[in-house]
N, C-alpha and C positions, 0 to 999 in steps of 0.2 A: 373607476380609477383610469386615467390617463397613462398608460405603461411609459409613456415617452417623457414623463416628467421624473420618473424616477431615478435614483442615483445608478441603479443597475443598468438602467437604458443608457445612461451617460456613459459608465464604462466601456459598455460595448461600442457607443460611437466613438468614444476616443481611440479605442484599438483599432477600428475601421480607418482611422485617417491613415494608418501605415499600411493600409493593405496593399499598395502597389510594391512595396518593398519586401512583401513575405514573398519568398521565392523558395520553391519546392526543391529544387537543388540543394540549395543550402539546409534546408529544413531536415532532408533525408541525410545529407552528408553529416549535419552536427547531431544527429541522434539515432543511435543503432537500435534505440529500442521503438522508434516510432510505428513501425509495422505492427509488433504485437501489440503495443498500447491502443492501435486506433483501429484493429480489426477486431471485430465481434462475431461469436458464434450464437446463433440462436435458432434452435430446430434444426433442420435441415441446410440453412443459409450461412454461408460464410459472407459477412459484410464488411469489406476494406474499405477504411475512410481515409486511410493514412494519405491518399494522395489530394486531399481537399488543402486548401491553403488557410490553414488553422495552425494555432500553437496551443500548447495547454493552457495558455494563461486565457486565450479567446475562448477555448470551449470550457474552460472552467466559468468564465464572465457570463458567455450563452446559458449556461446551467443557473446560474445564479438569477439569470433575468428570467426563465421559465418558473423558478421558484417564486419569483416574485409575483409573477402573474397568476399564479396559483394553479398552476399546471397539474399539480398532484391533486389537489382537491377537486378540480373539475372532473379529473379522471374518474375519482372515486365517486362523484355525484353522478356522471353517466352511467357506471356502473350499478349504482343503487336504483336507477330507474327515475331520478328526478327530473324535471321538466328543464333540461340546459337549453333545449331550442326555444327562448323565451319569445322569439316573434310570432310562433305559430302555438306558443304554450302546449307544447308537446316533450314526453320523453324521447330520451335518443338510445334505442336499445338493439342496434342489431348487433351487439355481441350476444344478446340472449338467443339468438338464432342459432349459434352454435353451442350453446351452453350445454353441459351433459344432463342427463335425464336425472331427475332428484333434485338439481340445483334449484333454490328458490329466488327468483328476480321478481321484483312485485312493481307494477304500476297502476297507480291508481289502487294500492291495497290488493290487486289481483296479482296471482302468480302468472306469469306470461310464459313460463318457460315448457309448463304442462301443456298449454294452448300449442306451443311450437312442435312439440312432439307428437300430439295428435294430430296435427296438420301433416307434418311429415310422415306420419304413418299412413294416410289416406292417401297422398301423393305417391308413397312408394307402393300401395296397393293399386292406384291408377297406371303408373309405369310400367309396372311388372304385368300387368294385362296387353299394354302396348308391345314390350319386349317378347312376350311369349306369344304374340299373335290371337290372344283372347279377345282382344278389343277389336270388334269388326263394324264395319260401316251399314249403311243399311241396306247393302247389297248382299251382305253377307261375307265380303272380302274384308281381310284383316288390312288393318291400317300400314303402311309403310313408310308415310312421310308424314312428319310435325311441321306444320309451318307456324313459328313464332311470329304475331303480329304486335308490336311496340314501338316505343321509340325512347331515346333518352336511356335511365337507368333499366327500362323494361326491353330493351332490346341489346345495348352495349354490354351489360355482364354477360347473359346466355350466351351472346354469339361468340364473344372473345374466348369465354370458356369451352364453348364447343370447338372452336378452332385449337384450344390450347391441347385440349385432351384429345385429340383425333385418334390417338393409337389406343384409346379407351372405348371408341364408340362400339355400339352394337352393331354387328355384321350386316344385318337386314334393313334396321329402323335407320333412317335418316332424318336431317333436320333442315330447315331454310330458316332465313331470318328476315321479315318485312318490316323497315322502319320507315322509309321517306314516304312522304306524302307524292311525292313523282311516281305517277302511274307505272311508269317503266320498272321500278322498283319491285310491285307486286306482280306485274306480267312476267318480269323475268323467272319471279320464284314459280309462277304456276304455269309457264310455258311447256313443260314436258310431263306434268302431274297428271295423275288420273283421279277425280272427283271421288270416286269409289273408294280410294285407297289413302285419302287425304284428311288428317285431322288438323283445325286449326286451333291455336292457342291466343286467345286474345288478353293480353297484357295490359291491364290500364289501372290503375289504382283506383280512381273515380270512376272509370267507365265513361269519362266524358271528353278524354284528350283527342281533341279534333282529327289529327293526322292518323290517330290509331284507330278511331270509330271509321272515318272515312276509308281507310283501307278494309277496315273489317267489313262494312257493307258491301263494298266490292267484292270482296272473297265469297261472301255469303250469296250474292246474286251469281258470281262463278257457279257456285256448288249448286243453287238451287235451280238454274237452268238448265242444268245436267240430271239431277237427280230428283227434283221437286221440294216443296217448302217442307216437308216432313224429315227430311235428310238433316236439318241443321241440329237436330238434338243429338245424333251420331257423329256428328263430324266438327263439331265446336264444345270447346270447353274454355273457361275465363279464369284469370287471376284479378281481382278486384275485391274492394271493400263494397262496392254497391250492387246489392243482389236484386234489387227493384230494377235497375238498368240492365242488368244481365239477363234476367229472367225475360223483360220486355224485348230483348234482341232476339229471344227464341233459344237462350242456353238453359238446359235444366240446372235448377240447383244443386243437383247432386256433382254437377259438372263444374262447380265454381269454387274455386281454392283462394281461401281468404288472405287478406294482407292485414296489416295493421297499420295507424299512424303514427307509430313511434318507429317505422322504417322509413327512412328516405330511399327515394328510388336508386340513387347511386351507389346506396348500400345493401341493396335488395337482393344480389345475387344467390345469396343463401335463403332466402324467403321462398315463397311458392312461385316467385319469379323465374326461379330456377327450374320449373316444371320440365321444360322442353330439354336443359341439360340432364336433368336426370333420368328422362326418357332415354336420351342416347348413350350414356354411360352407366347408367345402372344405379339404384339408390345405395349398393355398397361403395361405390366409387364416390359418389355425391358424399357420403358419410366422411370418407376420408379427406375429401378437401375441407368439409367443416372442421374436423379433427384439427387439419393444419392451420386453420385459421384460429382456432383455441388455442394453439401454443403461441401465437403472439399475442393473443389477447391476454393470456396470463402472465407472459414477461412485460407486456404494457402498463398492466396493472400492479404488478408487483416488484417491480426492479428499480433500484434508485435510479434517479433521473440521469446521474452522471455515467451510468451504464447501460440505458436504456436505449435499445437500438433504435424504435421509431422516434423517440424523443431526440435523440442526437441528430438523426437525418433529417428532422423536422428543424431543429435549431440551425443546422448548416444553411438549409435552405432558406430560414430567417434571415441569416448573416448575409448571405449572397444578394437576396432580392431587395432587402429592406436597407441594410447598413452599406453594402458595397455596390450597389446599383447597377446589380447585372438583372437584366428583366426577363430571363428565359431559361428553361432548363429542358435538356434533351434526355429523353429515355430510351434507350439502344439495347433492345433485347438480341442478344446473338442466338437467336431461335425463330425458325420461320413459323412455329406453332403460336409462338406470341406475337405474331404481327398484328394482331388487333389489341394488343395489351396498352400500347401508348395512347390509342383512340379511349380506351376505356379509362384510362388515368386523367386525360384531360377533363372528362367531366367530374371525376371524382375530385380533382385539385382544384380546377379552375370554377367549376359550379360551388365548391365548397368555399372557396379562399377569394373570389372575384368581388371582394367588396369593398367599399368607401364609407361606409359608416361603421361605430363600435355598436357594441350591447345597447349603450345607453342611447344610440342615436346620434351621436355627436361625430363629425369628421375624423377618421382615423389620424391623419397628419402623417401618413408614412406610406411607402409602395407595400402593398399587398398583392399575393396571388401572381406568382412567376406564370409566363406563358410556357406551356409543357406542349412539347412537340417531339416528332422521331420517326424513326423507321427500323425495321429490322436490320442487322449488321448480316452480310456483308452488302447489301442492297445501298446503304446510307453512306457507304465509303466513297462510293462512286455517283454521290449526287451532291450532298451538301456538307460532307466532311472537310472538303476545301476551305469553308469558311470556318469548321472550328479549329483548324490548325494554324491557319495563317490569317484569317479574318481579324478585323478590327474590334469585334465584339466578344467578350469571353462568354462562353456557354458553359457552366457546369454539366456535366453528362453524367447519367447512371447506366453502367453496362451491366446486363445480367447475361449469364452463361452457364452452361451444364456441363458436366464432366463427362456426361454420357449421353448418346441419343435416346429417344424413347424406346421401350422394349420392342414395339413392332417393328422400328427400323432397323434394329439389330437381327432380329429375326427374318425379316422378309428382304432387306436391302442389304444382306452382306457384301455384295459384290462393290457394292457404292463405299461402303466402309472400310472395305480392303484397299481401295485407292485414296483413303485417308481424307475423306470430306471432314470429318468432323474435326479432326486436328487441325486442319486448316481453318475451319471456322474458330476453333478457341482460340488459336495462334494471331488471327487478326483481332479477335477481343481484345487479347492480352496486349498486342502490339499496339492498338489504337490508344489505350489508356496510357502507355508507357509514353507513346512520341508526345500525346498531349501533355503528359507531366513534364517531361524534360526536354522536349523539342531536339533542336541541334543548332548549336553556336556557329557564328560566322567562322570562327576557328577551326573547328570541325568540319566544316563544308571546305574550307580551304585546304585542310589537310588530307581530304580525301581526292584531292585534283580537280575541282571544279574550278573553272576560269573565274578570276576575280568579279568580271562584269557580271556574270550569272550568280556570284555566291548569295546577294540579297535575294534573289527569287529562291534560291534552294535552302534558304535559312528557316528555322522553326521556332519562334519564340518559346515555345513552351509554356509551364505555367499554368496550363489550363486544368481546371480540377475536376475529379471525378469520383464517382462511387464504383466499385466492382463488387456484385453480387453474386455469389458462385452458390451452386448445388449439385448434389450427384446427379440428378435427372429430373426432368419435368413430370411429375406424376401430380396425381389430384391433391395430395397433401401438402406438395412444394408451391403448386399454384394457390392453394389456401394460404399458404404461409406469406407469398409475395403479396396478394391481396390486402391481408390485414396488416402487413407491414407499412404499405403505402396508405390504408386508411386512417392509421392512428399517426403517422407523420402529418397527415393534412390536418387530423385534429389539432396537433401540438401547435403548428403554425398559427391555426387560428387562435388559439387561447392566448399565444405571446400578443398577437395583434390586437386582441380584445374583441373580437368579431364574431359572429355567430355563423359557424361553419356548416349549420344543420339545414338552413332555409334558402329558397331561391328565387325570391320575388324578382330578380333581374330578369326571368324568363315571361313574365307576367304581362307586360307593355306591349310587346311585340304580338304576343297573342292575341290581347284584346283589340288593337288595329287593325291586326287580319282579319278579326271576325266582323268589323264594320266594313273593311274593304272588299270581302269576298263577294257581298252581293251588289256591289260598285261595278265589280268587272262584268258580272253576268246578267244584270237585269236588261230586258229587252229594249227599254229607252235609259238613256244616260239619267242618272239620279244626281241630286244638288250635293256637291262636293265640297266639305269643310275641312280639306287637310291642307297643309302648306302647300304653295304655288308648284313646287316639283315633283311631289306626290301626286295631285290632282293632273299635272300635264302628263305624267307618266300613265295615270289610269287612263286619260283620255287615247294615249297613243296606243296602249294596250288595246282597248276596245277596236279602235281603227284596224289595228293589224289583225286582231282575231276573226273581224268582221270579213275580211278579205280572202279567209282560207288559205289554200298554200300558196306560196309565192314561188316565181319562178325557178327560183334555186331549191325548190324543197320537193319537186315531184320525180 
């Protein structure tokens, strides 16, 4: 079905024609109950959507559109393990990764939840040995550093969560994350490490990802040059579905933690991809994160669309991107611990919904997939917030803030807290959302004594929409709730657009072309080139420059 041909779509389109007339000052002035009606509590999260340029009529129309798109049925199908990822003929069951023991969720007639809990027990035992110092390398020294080698979902999730949960890390055991095939990334990670106390976790679903395998081979060489080939068995583990390739690499099968094809990479933090994170924060904290995810899963599956927080967030995102022509979305966590959260969400949202054809292969006929970007506050305020406040492009924003800093900050940095760091941080977050929404009129500027010729420069148009998400503190459970909140709103958007949010064919073409270009760059003699003229010329120029060695400005 082309959703754009439905009456529900037509209703939302007609409402969007008056988007410019939606004024947040007037919406608030005319509706004393707006904040209460458009603020929602789910788990530990307060999600305030009242500063969005929507009316009750618009929200009702968006919910009707979601119903027409079959969102509730689609969610049920996902939870039951049906193959809703039709282009890859796979189920989509990341929610099964955090289902409680005893739950039955079947894929192909097999209960996957029991497999998940069996695997997690293996993970917990492995991580327990690392944390207790019982896992020793080939010299008998305990491991003190875990280096996670992955890319995409095999890196963004665990590295983001490792930073987010820094307050809960093991005091002795540390983790590092390598993703970029640029050798500088691996070299920087290894620069001060001792091979005898380093364990590598190679995270690759197929164990064929070129960037990950290139880094893994170099890491193995670094290890074996120091400790010999026999060291690989004690210093490498893997997360993969490909046992044959893992064992061929030299990793023992007992140290491979399996994945399943019903888990997409960007939804895989709570699978064995989270092994490094579990080692850092411990199995109990890892379970708390899963419990937080489950809170949102249950809400998403059971709550009516009109009160369903991830659904409403996703529908508002569709409203802006598709109907109002706003191409980007900023995610602005006011927490240094969440400094990698927006990068994580970039993959989650843009890889999921950056699609131009519907499930039936026909063009979507509308704009999909907002560009997601942002930085932590308050840094962003002194970088790009000028554009947010006074630029010509309206950017919907998500602010994320916590009422209290993490427990270790309270215990160890009382001096900093006494000077009001956290209150200043929170005040800036709330002030930014207020300023974006309500701005400052020319009349208000003039009344403050600003010279008339400067008034236009000091006027803030306001009417810039935002969500504010507040939680008591960034705990493992709250992190899980935030992750699942964004996972499910991403799906809600995709269902309305009629696209498959769970494949990622867009990454394949560049990978296949890179495989062809790589030998053309390094062959002893130039190979025949069959690319476009620009690419052929660049390959030739690269070979010329690389053959010269260091240039005059390089030494």
